[in-house]
N, C-alpha and C positions, 0 to 999 in steps of 0.2 A: 187488385180487386177494385172494380168501379164502385163508387159510392153515390148514393142519391144526393141531390142538392137540397140543403135546408133553406127554405124560402122565408123571407121576411118582407115587409112592405118595401124595404129599400132595394131588394134585388128581384122582386117578383116579375120584373119585365123580361127575365130570361125566357118566359113562356111566349113571348111575342114572335119568336122565330122558330120555325120547324115544329116538330111534334113534341109535346110534353104531357106527362102524366103528373097530376098534383094530388097527393094524398093528404087530405085534411084529417088530422088525428089529435089525440091528447094522451098524455102518459097514463091517466087513470082509466082509459077505455080498454076493456078486455078484448073486444073484436079487433081494435087497432093493434094491440100487442100481438094478436094471432096473425095479423096481416104483415107485420114488420119484416119477418124473414122473407116473405114473398116479394116485398118491395125491394129488399136487398138483392135478391136473385135477379129480378127484372132489371135493376140498375146495371148489373153485370152483363146480362144478355143483350140489352139494348144500348150498351155503351157505344157512342159514336153515331147512333141512329136516332135515338129519341132521348129526351131529358126526363129522368125520373126524379120527382121532387116531393118534398114533404113540408107541410105547414103545421106547426104546433098551434092548435087553436086556442090554447090557454095563453100563449105568449103573443099571438097575432089575431086578436079578436076582430080587429077592423077588417082584415082580409076575409075572415069567415062570414062576417056580415055582408061585405061587399059582394061576395060570390053566393050568397043565399044558402050557406051551409047550416042546416038545421039539426042534422044528426050526423054522428061520426061512427065509423070512417065514411067519408065521402070522397070519391075519386072523380076528379074532373080531367077530361082529356081535351087538350088544346091543340089546335093546328094553326100556326101563324097568329097566335094571340086570341083566337076565337074558340069558345067552348063548343066542341062537337058532340061529346058524349058525357054521360054522368052515370056512375054506379054508386049506390048507397049500401053500406053494410059490408061485412066480410065477404070477399069474392074468391073464386078459385083463381089460381095463377093463370090457368088457360084462358079463362074469360077475360082477364085483364090483358094478357098478351094478344089475344084476338082483336081487342079494341084498338090497341096500339098499332098492330100490324095493318088494320084496316085504314089507318090514317097515314101510314108511311108511303 
């Protein structure tokens, strides 16, 4: 089973190549917990095609500030290090997959 990549400031540069989805979340956030199984499924489905990543905003506040994350969950879609799309709040798996596919 493919697993998402847990991002920190030290490894965030993995989003600089190819397509990456970054889920900014926190353990206390209800909608984030609802989204977690969807992120897991996407990590499996897009294995080898796109990087599926998560940032715990409690532990990585600098990254949240740097990327202007004001509410969670916030999903940022990167292509070659550039933010191409953003979704805020719990989203359907299909909506997220469609965004990833549009960047591939």
